[in-house]
Steps between C-alpha positions, in 0.01 A plus 500: 500500500591163658663475841733252665664526839327835541684638197324648195652348192500595135476209258760496224551269207802342663626151432569286805781312331707570192379180336193434715135607499437876480319610815431797723583461869326738740808503718864450409823593677810367316736506803798521262659818637236693699165467681302697242183358347491459124122476525329669795498831683611389846827406664655192654584509872851376584681495835833369633663709774858376447784532253515193276678363193405327178683385187534761227531460122877446533458217753627724781327615819286813475421667833144625556433751777224464758160491329644454150364212294757266347486394134722201434734525197397862428745793490490716813569866412420656838253487785171356370639535146535177303512421129384180338790378288297211362642269767268598786347203681252717687434625851699313766286395797643324805415421857693667780840343563799577723863447405640352820859492375674812633758695296377323189775655285790521744641170622767680704242625751372324811301277538666339196779267613762335281638146524856449366469793260460876469290721274582807293313759298560468126401665175289201395165657416168374626135563420499771767673816372788615721507172693761270343535137599756413768772239463545196724877462556685213667723597794674162547630228273214253453518164663156371586373845592152614416461872439190714525357825627198464728245673715345341804120505532235396746282272290129441539336182374416647161598503135783733396657599169855629449606674179819669383684616190826318424785486250792256465858586592758224480221269619187435296308332781349649813301349782238624745507378859186500714553430867202302628451480879560141623492357144829668405633677192337446162695597186397551139717577194480730195710485181601854394592419141322487166129555546533390864390172653406343832730266685445186703169414661485720809464384856216510750249781476573642152176534302607684184809642326545718191787661311457765229761647266454879507557742216813636676660152496446437872266240649196530725495205739208413728433223748176441692510293816297405806613536860360212706620597848512856630838619622826657392679429175697669224440588138792552267674450169849396397719372215534134408746300289229290341151369546427354843832620647623803690875560453767236511862533398527741207805722443476867419197585714668724759394863456336413171138585427328163496143623444313832518162551667264783590137608539436234764139457616344267757120500527225309672307339216497226240634703204724808458361849447656825378829599658494727805846632597591517868759672719536434873147365543240299313286694250133461411318550172124534550212358295417643158128588529326573167127569474230672295164643605225240466198735495222384264683181413319307228271207582652320204861546405801346333850550641833449324860544617852375440746398769866398515688297757877454497555149635293184536535512878354851520143370522559260789388525860202739508201603289602797284218722376479664158154663543266538798187691598293476819120484487474238226822350638653470154850356518730391221819354644785254475460255786775369726566202272542719190156438349280790390143543629200733477253525787200715591175459689352188343789425267828313536718378216704184494871539561662587170826380357805586705639844423866497398754778452426745220215718378139379510162634389181456700141604426181431693133591510278555803123542505210505744315245294746302291787418731839541341756377252878491552758466221878491542744495207224394263362217715172484694496429873171328582278615790420287802171685553327750274201661670582864437654775708284717724548819695705720268624802691692823454810390692843556351652254259850395606763388253767262623366440851207381708327833569832678552576324828640153427593239240701743288607384157873445455548621145395746230149588380432665166203609287203449738184563294128457562177498299136540614396189313557127512743387233446148370735202522644554153592860579657401833704224338625730222576785739717287727686295241873561534 
């Protein structure tokens, strides 16, 4: 009986793809709604010591308890009980992040502070059950007043990302203000109508912006920005009359809901991660560590998996690993520029085409004698060197990280499979064609 990752596996006549070549992986875990192996007798190790959220099949937040794996777009029926509704994008894996923004769903609490406005709880639903959006209401007749609700922060010289859920009131524009030490306030605008759109070119420090129309009719707005000088500054959001404005003279605004916002999150990082609600302090969500026993790992093997990222900017800033194993130092990862690579002892691929938002398929081979091949979405990524991998070991294989300690993938992984043989270029191309 063959073995992979220390797991005895029974070979079945199972097709790899509905319309692709019939094949028999030694190891396969679908990651659609649980951690169970379809082929294999072992288990997958998963740890995350904190409560966390993901997006369920209804485009709302599902809350996973400590140690519970998260399956994006699946139906959550209870603790560690998910159902694949046919929409599942796979196992969500993320690096540790902290939501710095306190009272993320209650703008009436300190340290939130309002400027020329007040806030009120409403019945406007949000992605987070039981936490409706709050309205931004004018308290004075507009003249040249700007209005916003802000929190003050002590910035470090780093990249940050701010995200929030929003809906229009009698205003269809909102703006985000970022208080930069010394440089001053930088604003950026979002259009909360139609499918949503971005406003005027933002000021100093903004590196990326996105807006997404949600299934509930609200909008998810994000802005990434760099802080150049450490010091104190604020982070906030407010209504606007139009693009590249705050509020000028406009009758009927007093005590009227201008916009609604909620689920505010401020993180250190280049791209947003899953929402972590806060109360009177910041809240952390730890790394998702996923691994399988690597005992008796094959000297020659082929690996296949699918992965999904939500936004183009989600692959920027750091190397993000899809597959890693010590000993032979096998690494398949998206590098900091968004290109995909495969490396091992004696083998390094060229940087592949830049990975964009959406679902992708990757397959690669590794061998002590023949080097490796890497295919992504049907295309070959050529090697820089091809002298073969040496020193295969029995160390754990890690999915979505560099050995479970760093470079965590910021997205979903599905259908990791392996074979104890080297598939040829035609097979790899067919297997990864979208």
